[in-house]
N, C-alpha and C positions, 0 to 999 in steps of 0.2 A: 745471636751467640749460640755457640754450638760447644759446652763445655766438654769434653776429652780426658777420663781420667781410665783408658784403655790402659792395662797396662800394671796400673800403679797398685805399688803395694801397702794396705790398709788395716791398722789396726783396730778396734774399735770395742770397747770395752763396756760393763752391761747391753750386751744386744741381743740378749735373748728374747726381749718382749720390748714394746712401747717402742720411744724415738731412737734406743738403739736401735734397734731391729727394723725400724723403715729406714736407718741411716744406711746401714747394712743394704741394707735390698736395692735403696738408689747407688750405693758403689758397685755392686753385681751389677744392677742394667746396664752399666757404662760399664759391662766389664773390664772392672776392676779384681785383682788380685787381694780378697778379703777375708783375713785373721778375726775371727769374734770371738771373747770367751764371756761369761759369768757364772754364776756361783750353782747353779741349779744345770746336772751337769743332763738329765732327759733333754732340758726347756733349749739349752744351748746345740745338742742334737740335734733336736729337728728344727731350729732357726737355718743349722749348718745346712740339713741335709735340701732344706728348699731355697736355700743361694745355688745350690751345685746347678741348679737350672740354669745360672744365666753368666755369675762370677766364674774369673778367667780361673780360677784357683779357689780352696777356700778349703781354713783352717777354723776347728770350730772346736776350744776345750774348756773346761769346768776348773775356775782360776776365782781364789780368793783374795780382793785387792790385799786385803789388809796383812797377806802374806809375804812378804820380798824376796826368799827364794822363789813362793809361785809363777811373782811376776818375771820373776828375770828369768826362769825356767823358758815361761811361755815364750817371752820375747828372741830370746837364743832362739827358742825352735822355728820362730818364722825368719827371723832374720835368714838362720843356715837354709831352710827350704828355698827361700828365694834373693837371698841376696844382699838382703837388706831393708829398711822399710821406710814409706814416705811420707804417710801419712798418719798418724795417731790422732782418732776422736777417743776423747775421756769423758765417756760419758755413765759411768757405774756411780752409785751413791742416790741415794733418796731422800724425800726429807724428812721430819723429825721436828714433832709439834713438847710443847712443855714451855712452863715460865719458870719463874725465881721461888714458884714457893713447890711445884710439885719435881724437880731435875735436883738430881744428883750432880755434882763436878765431873764421876765419870761415865753417867749419860750422858756429856757433851762430848769427853774424851773417846768414847766408843763411836759417837757420830765423825767423832774427826778425822780417827782413822781411816775409816773407810772415805770420805771426800778429799778434806786435804792432803793425806799422806798416799790416798790411795791415788792420787793423782799425779802424787809429787813421785812414787813408785815408779810409775811407766813412765813419765818422761826422765826422768834419769835415766831409765833403762832402754829406752832408742835414740834418747837423744846420740851418745857416741856413733851410731851409725849414721844419724843423718847430717855430722858432721864431715864426718869421711867422705860420705859422698855430696856434700857440702848442698845440701838439697832437704830440703823437709816442715810438714806444716803438721800444726796442734791446735787441734779445734776443742775447746774446755764450755763443754757443758753446765751452764752453770741454772742460775733461779736469778728470778726479780728482786727476792727477796735481799741477794747478795749486794745488790746496790739499792735498794728502797727499802733499810729496816722493816720493818711490822712491830709492830704492843705484843706477837703471838708468835710463837716456836723459834725459843730463844737460840737453840743447837743448829737450823738450818741459816738463821740471819747472820750468826758468829763463824757458823764452820763453810758457808756458800760464801761469804765473804770473804773470808777468807783465800779460798781459791779463786775468785775474783782478783783479789791482787794480786795475787802466785801466777797467773794469766799475763797481768799486766807486766809483771816486772820481767818475767819470761820474756813478752815482748818486744821488752827494750833491748838485753843482753841477748839475746840468740840469733836477729837480723846480720849479727857480723858475718853468722855463719851460714844464713841464706835458711836459717830456719824463723818461718812467722808463725808469731802466736796468736790467739783470738780465745775472746770468752764468749758463747753466748746464753744468754741470762733468761728463761720460759716465765714464762706467764702460764695462764690458763692452759693446759695440752692437754689434751680430753686421749687418755691414755688407757681408763677404766676409771682411776679412781675417783673419776664423778659420781660413778655408781656407786661408790663405796660412801662416797660423805651424801650421797641423795638417799640412801639408806639406813647412812642414821639419824634423819631427821623423822625415820619412825614415822608409823598412820595418819593420814589427814593432811599430807603434804602430796601432793600429785608435782610430777617431774616439770610438767610446764611453769608452774608456781617456783620450783626449788630454782629451775635455769634461768628464769628471771630472775628470781635476784641475783646471785654467781651474775650475770651482763649489767648488772648496773653500774659497776665500776672496771667492763670491760669495753671501751669506746667502739672498737670496729662489733663490738656485739653478739658473738661468736665465742668459742672453743677456739683454742688451737687445734689443727690437728697432727700426728709425727710429719707427716710429707713438706708441714710449714718449717719443719727445721730442717731435713733433709737436703730441702734445698738450698740453703743459706750454707750449711756445710759444704757441699759439694763448689758452689763458687767459691770458699775458702781455700779449700784444697786445691783450688786451680791457677793457674794463669793470671789468669784475669783478676785475683787477690793481691796479687805481687809485691805491688805497695803499701799492702797492709796489716800491719801487726801492731797489739798491744788494743788492740781495739776491744771495744765492750758495748753491746749490741742485743738489745731486747728482741727477743719473739715473743711477743705479749698482748699486738694486736691495739698498739695505744693507749696501754695501762701504764702507769709510772706511779707518782704518791697515791691513786687511787686505793692499791692496793693497800696501804694500810689502814684505810677505812672498813675495811671486810667483817676483821672480826667483829667485830662490833654491828655490821649489818650481818652479821648471821646470827649471834646474839638477839638482835628486834628480831627478826623472821621467826628463830625457836619460840621468843616469846610471845608473840602475834601466834604463832598456832599454837600453842598450848591456853589460849585465849581462846583459841575457841573452839579448841575441844571440852573446852569448860563449858560454853553457853552450848552447845549441842546438847549434851550429856545431860545437862539442867532443865533444855524445852523437848528431850524424847518423854518422862514421864505425862507432861502434859498430854500430847498429840494424840 
């Protein structure tokens, strides 16, 4: 199978780092025209400079996905420069924790404005151009928590679920215009956040112990890499996926319902470490 996306005009949101940047690299390596955006102007400029080594053309801009006018202006710039847009990868957005006792309605709405509405704004901006050319591919980057609810992280659970529902709905309504829409739901992808989670455990925990705890719910037994996501995005953007729309595909190493046990697993692990620290501190004076 030879996926050829050379010359395709691609917009990728949230592409200054992590999954979005890996996806941008993959399209660039296939000689696509790649337009990227993110909030951090310096980071997105650095990513754009990297992509220029291989992409057919690059546009890199600072865009706030909660700003409708800014989103429309970015899409207008891309389509004016390149005559249209073929692929949209809606990647902007991140997880947010919290529960019934710690959250306010405004917390959830602010998160929704980035995820639900951010994705919606970009779809609404690119679809007229895709309809005009009667060809388009939209790939939504979502999270496993959107299809398998967890007992923690209410904003991520409900807002990702909304994004998945949006993708499925569009995947049913847009194919008549030869625009196909699919969602990829991320499991534990290693983009640096697990380094932060490890550091939050505090002293007395080795990285090996932490990783072993995390991997208890991942059947494949490892973290996913951003490149694991990029390959599927390229496939869905290609003609090989011309009969796939409205699909919800988990990029999670076999993890499904196991994700619901992770908060309990993490708490039990933290308690075991706390007890180990106490035992160690009590034994030290007698040594």
